[in-house]
C-alpha positions as CSV (number, residue, x, y, z in Angstrom):
1,M,-54.2,-49.5,11.0
2,L,-54.7,-45.9,12.0
3,T,-51.9,-44.4,14.1
4,F,-51.7,-41.0,15.7
5,L,-48.5,-40.2,17.5
6,G,-47.6,-37.0,19.4
7,R,-44.2,-35.9,20.5
8,R,-42.7,-37.2,23.7
9,R,-42.6,-34.5,26.3
10,R,-41.4,-34.3,29.9
11,Y,-43.2,-32.0,32.2
12,C,-41.9,-30.4,35.4
13,D,-43.4,-33.2,37.4
14,G,-40.9,-35.5,35.8
15,I,-43.4,-37.7,34.1
16,S,-42.9,-38.4,30.4
17,R,-46.2,-38.4,28.5
18,R,-46.9,-39.4,24.9
19,D,-50.1,-38.5,23.2
20,F,-51.0,-41.3,20.8
21,L,-53.9,-42.9,19.1
22,R,-53.4,-46.3,17.7
23,V,-56.3,-48.2,16.3
24,G,-55.5,-51.9,16.0
25,A,-56.9,-55.4,16.1
26,L,-59.7,-56.6,18.3
27,A,-59.9,-60.2,19.5
28,V,-63.6,-60.5,19.2
29,G,-63.8,-64.1,20.6
30,G,-62.1,-62.9,23.8
31,L,-64.3,-59.9,24.1
32,S,-61.3,-57.8,25.1
33,M,-63.1,-54.7,24.0
34,A,-65.3,-55.0,27.0
35,D,-62.3,-53.8,29.1
36,L,-62.2,-50.7,27.0
37,L,-65.9,-49.9,27.2
38,R,-67.3,-49.9,30.7
39,L,-69.6,-47.3,29.3
40,K,-72.9,-47.7,31.1
41,A,-74.1,-49.4,34.3
42,Q,-77.8,-48.9,33.7
43,A,-80.1,-47.2,31.2
44,A,-80.5,-43.5,31.8
45,V,-83.2,-41.1,30.7
46,G,-81.8,-37.7,29.8
47,P,-82.1,-34.8,27.4
48,P,-82.9,-35.4,23.7
49,P,-79.9,-36.3,21.5
50,G,-78.1,-33.9,19.3
51,K,-76.0,-31.7,21.6
52,S,-72.3,-32.4,22.1
53,V,-69.2,-31.0,23.7
54,I,-65.6,-31.1,22.6
55,M,-63.0,-30.4,25.3
56,V,-59.5,-29.5,24.2
57,F,-57.0,-29.8,27.1
58,L,-53.8,-27.8,26.7
59,H,-51.7,-29.9,29.1
60,G,-49.0,-28.2,31.0
61,G,-50.7,-24.8,31.5
62,P,-50.7,-22.4,28.5
63,S,-49.4,-18.8,28.9
64,H,-52.4,-16.5,28.8
65,L,-50.2,-13.4,28.3
66,D,-48.8,-14.9,25.1
67,M,-52.1,-16.0,23.6
68,Y,-55.5,-14.4,24.5
69,D,-54.7,-11.9,27.2
70,M,-51.7,-9.9,25.9
71,K,-50.4,-6.8,27.6
72,P,-48.4,-4.8,25.0
73,Q,-48.2,-1.8,27.3
74,A,-46.6,-3.7,30.2
75,P,-42.9,-3.6,30.9
76,V,-40.8,-6.0,28.7
77,E,-40.4,-8.5,31.5
78,F,-44.2,-9.0,31.5
79,R,-45.3,-8.5,27.9
80,G,-42.8,-11.0,26.4
81,E,-41.6,-11.3,22.8
82,F,-44.9,-11.5,20.8
83,R,-47.1,-8.7,19.5
84,P,-50.9,-8.7,19.4
85,I,-52.8,-8.5,16.1
86,H,-56.3,-7.3,15.4
87,T,-59.1,-9.8,14.8
88,N,-62.3,-9.5,12.8
89,V,-64.0,-8.2,15.9
90,P,-63.0,-4.6,16.7
91,G,-61.4,-4.3,20.1
92,I,-60.3,-8.0,20.3
93,D,-56.6,-8.6,19.8
94,I,-54.7,-11.9,20.1
95,C,-51.2,-13.2,19.6
96,E,-49.6,-12.7,16.2
97,L,-48.9,-16.4,16.0
98,M,-52.6,-17.1,15.8
99,P,-53.7,-15.4,12.6
100,R,-56.3,-18.0,11.7
101,Q,-58.2,-17.6,14.9
102,A,-58.0,-13.8,14.3
103,Q,-60.2,-14.4,11.2
104,I,-62.9,-16.2,13.2
105,A,-62.9,-14.2,16.5
106,D,-66.6,-13.5,15.8
107,K,-67.1,-17.3,16.5
108,L,-65.1,-17.3,19.7
109,A,-65.8,-16.2,23.3
110,I,-62.5,-15.4,25.1
111,L,-62.5,-15.8,28.9
112,R,-59.9,-13.8,30.8
113,G,-59.1,-13.9,34.5
114,L,-60.1,-17.5,35.1
115,H,-59.0,-18.8,38.5
116,F,-57.6,-22.3,38.5
117,V,-56.2,-25.0,40.9
118,E,-52.4,-25.5,40.6
119,E,-52.4,-29.1,39.5
120,H,-50.9,-30.8,36.5
121,S,-54.0,-32.7,35.5
122,A,-57.3,-32.1,33.9
123,H,-59.2,-33.2,37.0
124,S,-60.2,-29.8,38.2
125,L,-61.3,-28.8,34.7
126,W,-63.3,-32.0,34.1
127,T,-65.0,-31.9,37.6
128,G,-64.8,-28.4,39.0
129,Y,-63.0,-29.8,42.1
130,P,-59.3,-30.3,43.0
131,E,-57.8,-33.7,42.8
132,R,-58.1,-34.4,46.5
133,I,-61.9,-34.4,46.0
134,S,-63.3,-37.4,44.1
135,R,-66.0,-36.4,41.7
136,P,-67.1,-37.8,38.4
137,A,-65.6,-36.3,35.3
138,F,-67.8,-34.2,33.1
139,G,-68.1,-36.9,30.4
140,S,-69.0,-39.5,33.0
141,V,-71.8,-37.3,34.3
142,V,-73.1,-36.9,30.8
143,S,-72.9,-40.6,30.2
144,Y,-74.8,-41.2,33.5
145,F,-77.7,-38.9,32.6
146,K,-77.8,-39.1,28.9
147,G,-76.8,-42.7,28.1
148,R,-75.8,-43.9,24.7
149,Q,-77.4,-43.0,21.4
150,D,-77.7,-45.4,18.4
151,G,-75.3,-47.9,20.0
152,L,-72.5,-45.3,20.2
153,P,-70.6,-44.6,23.4
154,P,-71.7,-41.3,24.9
155,Y,-68.2,-40.4,26.0
156,V,-65.0,-40.8,24.1
157,S,-61.5,-39.8,25.3
158,L,-58.6,-39.3,22.9
159,M,-56.4,-38.3,25.9
160,N,-55.2,-41.6,27.2
161,R,-55.0,-40.2,30.7
162,P,-57.7,-42.2,32.5
163,T,-56.8,-40.9,36.0
164,D,-58.0,-37.5,34.9
165,E,-61.3,-38.9,33.6
166,D,-62.4,-41.0,36.6
167,P,-66.1,-41.8,36.7
168,A,-65.8,-42.0,40.5
169,Y,-69.1,-42.9,42.1
170,A,-71.0,-42.5,38.9
171,G,-69.8,-46.1,38.3
172,S,-67.2,-47.8,36.1
173,G,-69.8,-48.2,33.4
174,H,-69.4,-44.4,32.7
175,R,-65.7,-44.5,32.0
176,P,-64.8,-43.0,28.6
177,F,-64.3,-45.2,25.7
178,V,-60.5,-45.0,24.9
179,P,-59.8,-46.2,21.4
180,T,-56.1,-47.0,21.9
181,G,-54.2,-50.3,21.4
182,P,-56.4,-53.2,20.2
183,G,-59.7,-51.5,19.6
184,L,-61.2,-50.7,16.2
185,E,-59.5,-52.1,13.1
186,N,-61.4,-55.4,13.4
187,L,-64.6,-54.0,14.7
188,G,-66.5,-56.3,12.5
189,L,-67.7,-59.9,12.5
190,V,-65.0,-62.5,12.3
191,A,-65.2,-65.2,9.7
192,G,-68.0,-67.6,10.4
193,V,-69.7,-65.5,13.1
194,S,-73.2,-64.4,11.9
195,L,-75.4,-61.8,13.4
196,D,-77.6,-64.7,14.7
197,R,-74.6,-66.2,16.5
198,L,-73.8,-62.7,17.9
199,H,-77.3,-62.5,19.3
200,D,-77.0,-66.0,20.8
201,R,-73.8,-64.9,22.6
202,K,-75.6,-61.9,24.0
203,Q,-78.5,-64.1,25.2
204,L,-76.0,-66.3,27.0
205,L,-74.2,-63.4,28.6
206,S,-77.5,-62.1,30.0
207,H,-77.6,-65.1,32.4
208,L,-74.3,-64.1,34.0
209,D,-75.3,-60.7,35.4
210,G,-75.4,-61.8,39.0
211,I,-71.8,-63.0,39.3
212,R,-70.2,-61.7,42.5
213,R,-72.4,-58.6,42.7
214,D,-73.3,-59.6,46.3
215,I,-69.7,-59.2,47.4
216,D,-68.8,-56.1,45.4
217,Y,-69.8,-53.2,47.7
218,R,-68.7,-50.6,45.2
219,G,-70.7,-52.1,42.4
220,A,-67.7,-52.3,40.1
221,L,-69.0,-55.6,38.7
222,A,-72.6,-54.5,38.4
223,G,-73.7,-54.8,34.9
224,L,-70.5,-56.5,33.7
225,D,-72.6,-58.4,31.2
226,A,-74.0,-55.1,29.8
227,Y,-70.4,-53.9,29.1
228,T,-69.7,-57.0,27.1
229,V,-73.0,-56.8,25.3
230,R,-72.1,-53.2,24.4
231,A,-68.8,-54.4,23.0
232,L,-70.7,-56.9,20.8
233,D,-73.1,-54.1,19.7
234,M,-70.2,-52.0,18.6
235,V,-68.5,-55.0,16.8
236,A,-71.6,-55.2,14.7
237,S,-71.8,-51.4,14.1
238,S,-70.2,-50.0,10.9
239,K,-71.2,-46.6,12.2
240,T,-68.7,-46.9,15.1
241,R,-65.8,-47.9,12.9
242,E,-66.5,-45.1,10.4
243,A,-66.8,-42.4,13.1
244,F,-63.1,-43.0,14.1
245,D,-61.8,-43.4,10.6
246,I,-60.4,-40.0,9.4
247,N,-59.3,-41.7,6.1
248,Q,-62.9,-41.3,5.0
249,E,-62.3,-37.5,4.9
250,S,-61.2,-35.8,1.7
251,P,-57.5,-35.0,1.3
252,A,-58.5,-31.3,1.3
253,T,-60.2,-31.6,4.7
254,R,-57.3,-33.5,6.2
255,Q,-54.9,-30.9,4.9
256,R,-57.1,-28.2,6.4
257,Y,-56.7,-29.6,9.9
258,G,-53.1,-30.6,9.4
259,K,-51.4,-33.8,10.5
260,P,-50.6,-32.6,14.1
261,N,-54.3,-31.9,14.5
262,E,-55.8,-35.2,13.4
263,D,-57.5,-35.6,16.8
264,F,-59.4,-32.3,16.1
265,L,-60.7,-33.9,12.9
266,R,-61.5,-37.1,14.7
267,A,-63.4,-35.3,17.4
268,R,-65.5,-33.5,14.7
269,R,-66.4,-36.9,13.2
270,L,-67.3,-38.4,16.5
271,V,-69.7,-35.6,17.5
272,E,-71.2,-35.6,14.0
273,A,-71.9,-39.3,14.5
274,G,-73.8,-38.6,17.7
275,I,-71.3,-38.9,20.5
276,S,-72.0,-36.5,23.3
277,V,-68.6,-35.7,24.8
278,V,-65.1,-36.0,23.2
279,T,-61.9,-35.0,25.0
280,L,-58.5,-34.6,23.4
281,V,-55.2,-33.2,24.5
282,V,-52.5,-31.0,23.0
283,G,-49.4,-31.2,25.2
284,G,-46.2,-29.2,25.7
285,W,-47.3,-26.1,27.5
286,D,-45.3,-26.5,30.7
287,T,-42.8,-23.8,29.6
288,H,-40.7,-23.0,32.7
289,G,-37.8,-22.4,30.3
290,N,-37.7,-21.2,26.7
291,N,-41.3,-20.3,26.7
292,F,-41.2,-18.2,23.6
293,N,-39.3,-20.7,21.5
294,A,-41.7,-23.4,22.5
295,L,-44.7,-21.3,21.6
296,R,-43.4,-20.5,18.2
297,S,-43.8,-24.2,17.5
298,L,-47.0,-24.8,19.5
299,L,-49.2,-21.9,18.6
300,P,-49.3,-22.2,14.8
301,N,-50.4,-25.8,15.1
302,L,-53.0,-25.0,17.8
303,D,-54.2,-22.1,15.7
304,Q,-54.7,-24.3,12.7
305,G,-56.5,-26.9,14.7
306,V,-58.9,-24.5,16.4
307,H,-59.6,-22.6,13.2
308,A,-60.3,-25.8,11.2
309,L,-62.5,-27.3,13.9
310,V,-64.7,-24.3,14.6
311,S,-65.0,-23.4,11.0
312,D,-65.8,-26.9,10.0
313,L,-68.5,-27.2,12.6
314,H,-70.2,-24.0,11.4
315,E,-70.0,-25.0,7.8
316,R,-71.7,-28.3,8.6
317,G,-74.5,-26.7,10.5
318,L,-73.2,-27.9,13.8
319,G,-72.2,-24.6,15.3
320,K,-75.1,-24.4,17.7
321,D,-75.2,-28.1,18.6
322,V,-71.6,-28.6,19.4
323,A,-69.8,-26.6,22.1
324,V,-66.0,-26.4,22.1
325,V,-63.8,-25.4,25.0
326,V,-60.0,-24.9,24.8
327,W,-58.2,-24.5,28.0
328,G,-55.3,-25.7,30.2
329,E,-55.0,-26.4,33.9
330,F,-53.7,-22.9,34.7
331,G,-52.0,-19.8,33.3
332,R,-48.3,-18.8,33.4
333,T,-46.6,-16.2,35.5
334,P,-46.9,-12.8,34.0
335,R,-43.2,-12.0,34.9
336,V,-40.7,-13.8,32.7
337,N,-38.2,-15.8,34.7
338,V,-34.4,-16.0,34.2
339,S,-34.7,-19.0,31.9
340,A,-36.9,-17.0,29.5
341,G,-39.8,-19.1,30.8
342,R,-43.0,-18.6,32.7
343,D,-44.0,-20.6,35.7
344,H,-47.3,-21.8,37.1
345,W,-49.9,-19.1,37.7
346,P,-53.4,-20.4,38.8
347,I,-54.5,-16.9,39.9
348,A,-55.5,-15.8,36.4
349,G,-55.6,-17.6,33.0
350,S,-57.7,-17.8,29.9
351,A,-60.0,-20.1,28.0
352,V,-61.8,-20.1,24.7
353,L,-65.4,-21.2,24.0
354,A,-67.1,-21.7,20.7
355,G,-70.3,-23.0,19.3
356,G,-73.1,-24.2,21.7
357,N,-75.3,-21.3,20.7
358,F,-73.1,-19.1,22.9
359,K,-72.8,-15.4,22.4
360,T,-69.4,-15.2,20.7
361,G,-67.3,-12.4,19.3
362,Q,-66.7,-11.1,22.8
363,I,-64.3,-11.1,25.7
364,I,-65.6,-12.0,29.1
365,G,-63.6,-11.1,32.2
366,E,-60.5,-8.9,32.6
367,T,-57.1,-8.9,34.3
368,D,-55.0,-6.0,35.6
369,A,-52.3,-4.2,33.6
370,H,-49.7,-7.0,34.1
371,G,-52.1,-9.9,33.7
372,E,-51.6,-11.0,37.3
373,H,-55.0,-10.7,38.9
374,P,-58.6,-10.8,37.7
375,K,-60.5,-7.4,37.8
376,G,-64.1,-7.4,38.8
377,L,-65.7,-10.6,37.6
378,S,-64.2,-13.8,39.1
379,M,-64.7,-17.1,37.2
380,T,-63.6,-20.7,37.8
381,A,-63.9,-24.0,36.0
382,S,-67.3,-24.4,37.6
383,H,-68.7,-21.5,35.7
384,V,-67.5,-23.1,32.4
385,L,-68.8,-26.5,33.4
386,T,-72.2,-25.1,34.4
387,S,-72.5,-23.5,31.0
388,L,-71.6,-26.8,29.2
389,Y,-74.0,-28.8,31.3
390,E,-76.8,-26.4,30.5
391,H,-75.9,-26.6,26.8
392,L,-76.5,-30.3,27.1
393,G,-79.7,-29.9,29.0
394,I,-78.4,-31.2,32.3
395,D,-79.2,-29.2,35.4
396,P,-75.9,-28.9,37.4
397,A,-78.1,-29.0,40.6
398,R,-78.9,-32.6,39.9
399,T,-77.3,-35.2,42.1
400,I,-75.6,-38.6,41.8
401,P,-75.4,-40.8,44.9
402,N,-71.8,-41.5,46.1
403,N,-70.6,-44.9,47.3
404,N,-72.3,-44.4,50.6
405,G,-75.6,-43.5,49.0
406,R,-75.4,-39.8,49.8
407,P,-76.7,-37.6,47.0
408,M,-73.9,-35.3,45.6
409,Y,-74.5,-32.2,43.5
410,L,-72.8,-32.2,40.2
411,L,-71.4,-28.8,41.1
412,D,-71.5,-26.9,44.4
413,E,-71.0,-23.6,42.5
414,R,-73.6,-23.5,39.7
415,D,-73.4,-20.1,38.1
416,P,-72.8,-20.1,34.3
417,V,-70.3,-17.8,32.6
418,P,-71.9,-14.4,32.7
419,G,-73.1,-13.1,29.4
420,L,-72.3,-16.3,27.5
421,V,-75.9,-17.2,26.7
C-alpha cells in the first residue's frame, strides 16, 4: 500500500484539512472504482496528445512579500524578517529560504501584482471565476475537449478537495480521477477473471446505457456504463498502476524530491505517462499569526519540491511539453499585524510558471514600493488560465453548453499573460 500523509492544519475558516494520498484495495467485482472515475461522458476530439499541465495549489494564501516579491527597502513592518538573495538571473531576487529555486530562476517566470478573489478555495484559480459563478474546473474543460489518451484518465487530482474541482455543466464524466481510499493497489485482474471475461462484462454493460436517462434532466446518469467500462479498462492496464507508483523511482530520485514532496514526484510520473492535467496541494499558508515561523518550515520544503520537479522535467526532455504553475488563492497583507502574521490580500499576489515553452528567466508585472498594489500591468487568474489553455492547444473562446443548453465561453477575459510566449 502506498500512503501519503500531510500535516493536519486548521485554517481561519475553521475547517480542518488533511492532505493525504492512500492507495488501497479495489473491489473489482463491485466495480467501486467507477465511482472514482466519472471521467468522460462522451468521446471528444481535441488537440494532439503530449502537452500537460501541473497545477500546484498553495492553499491558504502564500505571502508574496516573503517569497517572490520582496521589498527590502520598505519599512520593517512591511519587509518582514527575511532577506532576498540573488538568483542565476541578474536582477531577479527571491527569498533566502528558497536557494534551490534561485539556482533555476532561468527556468521560472515570476508573476507579480496578480489580482485575486478573496476566497479560501482553488475555484477562482481553476475556473477564472469566483465561487458564486458555477464554471467547469480547468482540468474538466481539458477532459471535455481532449479526452483520454491510451486508456488513462485525462485529469487527475491529488488534492482531495472535489468542491474546488467541480466539472459543473461539462458533465460528471469530466470529474478528476482522485486516487484516494480504495483505488489502485489491486488494479489488476482478480483470480479467475480473464481478459475474455472482462470483455464479456463490458459487452453486458453496454446494454444498460439507457437506464433512467429520460428522467435525469442534468444528464448525471448519461454514459454511466461508459464510466464503469473505463474502470474495467484501467483495471486491465498496468500503465495506470505504474504511473501512480513512486516506488518504481530510484532512491536517489525520491531523495531529490524529499518525502514531503512525494506528490510532486507523483505528478511528474503522471504527466510522463500521458495524463493531461494533474493538480496537487501544499497547505499551511494561512498565516494570520506567526507568519515567519511558519514560513521557515514551509518554504524549504516547497523550494525543494519546485526545484526537483522543474529540473526533473527539463532533464527528461519534458520542459516544453509540461507547463507548471505554482500559486495560492491570494497574497498576504504587506503590513505585518500584531500577531507577527499577515492577513488576506487579494489586491496583489504572485505566481510562478515554468515549462510549457514559456519565456522564462523573467519577472512579469510589478507592485509598488510596499507590495500593496499592482503598477501598470494588471493580471488575474484568467490571464494565467488563457496561457495554459493555449499551451494545450485549446482556444479559450470555445464554448461548452450549460445545463440550459446555452453556450458558455471557457473564459470571458481571454488575454494571455503578456510576454510569456
